[in-house]
N, C-alpha and C positions, 0 to 999 in steps of 0.2 A: 314598142320603140321608146328608147330613153333619150332625154334631152337635158343638157346642162342648163343651169339657171340663167345663163346669159341669153338663151334662146326662148325661154318661157318666163312668164311672170310668176314669181313665187307668191303664194298668199301671205298676208301679213303674219298669220299664225297658222301653225299646224298642230295636230293633236295625236295623243297616244293614250290608250287605256292601260293602266297598271293596277295591280292589287293595292287596295287602300293601305294595307300594312307595310307595303314596300315603297310608298310614295316618297318618303323622305330619304330613303336610300338613293333614289334617282336624283332628287333635288339637291342632295349633298354631293354626290359623286359625279354627276354629269350623265350623259346619255351616249351609249355605244351606237355605231351605225345601225340604223333600223328603218323600216318602212313606216311612214307617217301618213296621217289622213287630213283631209281638208276641212272636216267638220267634226264636232263632238259626236254627232249622231253616227257618222261613218266609223269613228274610232270605237264606239260602243258595239256597233254591229260586227266589227272585225274580230272581236275577242270572245272567248268562251268564259271569261270571268263574270260571275253572276252580278256583282255590284262593284264595278271598278271605280277607281279614281281617274279623272281625266287630267292628264298632264299637258300643259301648253308649251309648245316650242316657239320661241320668238324668232320666227324664220327671217323676217326683214332685218332684224339686228344681226342675226347670224350671217346672212349674205353680205351685209355692210362691213362685217369684220373678216370677210374673206372665206367663209365656209361655203362649200359647194353642195348643191342638191341636184338630184336627177329626177325628172318626171318618171313615175312608175305606175302605169295604168291610171286609175282615178286618184292616186295618191302621189307621194314624193318619198324619195329615199335620200337620207343624209349620207354623204360619202365618207365622213370621218367623225370621230367622237366629238360631241358638243360639250363644252364646260358648263358647270352648274348655273352660271349667271345668265345663260341664254334659255333657261327653263323657268316656268312659273306654274302656278296652279290657281285657276279661277273656280274650281269645283267647290262651291260653298257646302254642299252636303258632305263631301269627303272631309273637308277641313273641320266641320262641326263634329263629325264622328270621331276625329282625332283630337278633339277638344282644343283646337287652336284658337287663341284669342288674337284679335286684330287691333291695330292702331293706325290711324290715318295721319299723314303728314303732307305738307306742301312746300314747294320751293321754286327757285328761279334759276334759269340758265340765262345769265345776264351778258349781253354783248355790248361792245363799245359803239358800234355803228353798223349800218347795213352794207356799205360799199366795201369796206376792208375790215371785217369784224374780228374782234378779239373776245375771247370768253373769259369771264372771271372765275378763278378758283381761289378758295381760301385755304390757308395753311393752318391747321389746328395742331396745337402742341400741348400735351398734358404729360405728367410723369409716366414714362414708359410707353408713350403713345404719340405718334405723329401721323397726319393724313392730309392729303389734298382733297378738298370737298367742295361740293356745290352748297350754297346757302339754302337751308331747309329746316323745317321743324314741325312740331305738332299743330294740329288744327284745334283752335279754341272754340268754345261754345258761342254760337251765334254768327260765326264767321263763314263767309263763302270761301271756297278753295282759292279763288283769285285774291281775295283780301288777305288770306293767311300767307300766300306766297309773297305778296308785297311786304307784309309785316316782317316776315323772316329775313328777307333781303335787307330791310332797314335795320333790324336788330343785329344780324350777324355780320353784315358788311358795312353798316352805317350809311348806305346809299338809299336815299328816299326819292330822288328825282328819276323815276323810271316810267316807261310806257310798256304795258303788257301787249305783246304782239300776237299771242295765241298760245293755245295749250300744245305742249309737245307730246305728252303721253304720261304713262305711269310706270314706275318701277316697283318691284315687289321683292322682299327678301324675308327670310325667317331666322329668328334667333332662338337660342336655347334659353328657356325660362326656368322658373323654380320647379323643382321636383322633376326635371327633365322634360317638362312640357314645352312645346313650341309656341313661339309668338310670331305673328305675321305683322309686317310693317309694309304699308303701301305709301308711295310718295307721288303725288300729282305734281308734275313739273311744267312751268310756263316759260316760254321764251320772252325775255324782257330786254328793252333797249335802255341803256343808260343815257339820260339827257345831258350828262356832264362828261361823256366819253370815258377815257381810261383814267379814272380818278383812283388814287391810292387810298386804301382804308387805313384808319388809325388802328393800332393794335388794340384788340378788344379782349382784355384779360378776363372779363366776366364770362365771355363766350369761349375762351381759350383759343381764339383766333389771333395770331400774331403777325401775319403777313398775307399778301395776296399776289397773284400773278395774272396778267392779261395775256392769254395764249391763243394761237390759232386753233381752229377746231381740231385739227390733227394732233397738235401738241396737247390739248386738253384731254382728248380721248386717251392718249398715251400716259398722261400724268395722273389723272384722277385715280384715287386709291380704290374706291368702291367699284368693282367690275360691273355691277348692275347699272351704273350710271353711263357707261360707255355708249350703249345703244341710244339712250336719250340724247346725248350730245350729238350723235350722228343724225338723229332725227331733227334736232335743232338746226344743224347745218343744212339739211334738205329744205326745211321751212324757210330759212334765211335766203337760200338761193331762189326759191319760188317768189318770195316777197320782192327780191331784187329785179325780177323779170316783169313785174307789174308796171 
């Protein structure tokens, strides 16, 4: 018997085994409708691939963005193709075999207040490139992730009076490196409260940020340029709602 996600609780993540050599084909192109599994162990057991790579489907983010799943025995079936930004890979063995190098970053989803929150997005402008982004950047030696997130918000937005409310989660994406090698970037994001409310940033030419906007969660999800960030903003909205109920 099948049930839609509105009737059953979808796991935070679902899994699929794919050939290692085909991992980035899926991560680049997205995933066709297919049966998914509730654990890495179940995904490995369901395939005849000798040493597969385990692909992670960000099921919570997918459901929050309107994608539907159906319960299918001890697994789930996605009813429509999923875009690449709803996929990830936490399989360290497979990434090492593919010689993927990693880099860690941290950042903040900064809100103006808890009662009627607005989210800060920064507008980055460089020759031939513009983007609406969250403040984030690389982790420095000796820093905790929380310290790095606060520093990046201060450096990129010029906002220092913030309170960290909790960790939202992590986003992952891959870039093409030298000689065609892939590079992995992971970003730990924290929900932060601006102690000064909706303050405007001064244009930060050294950082290429020239403006900012304080938006509702829905507006921020629609406007942010990097699709991988949309699920994290949705999670920040859910965390804010929980904090408001306390």
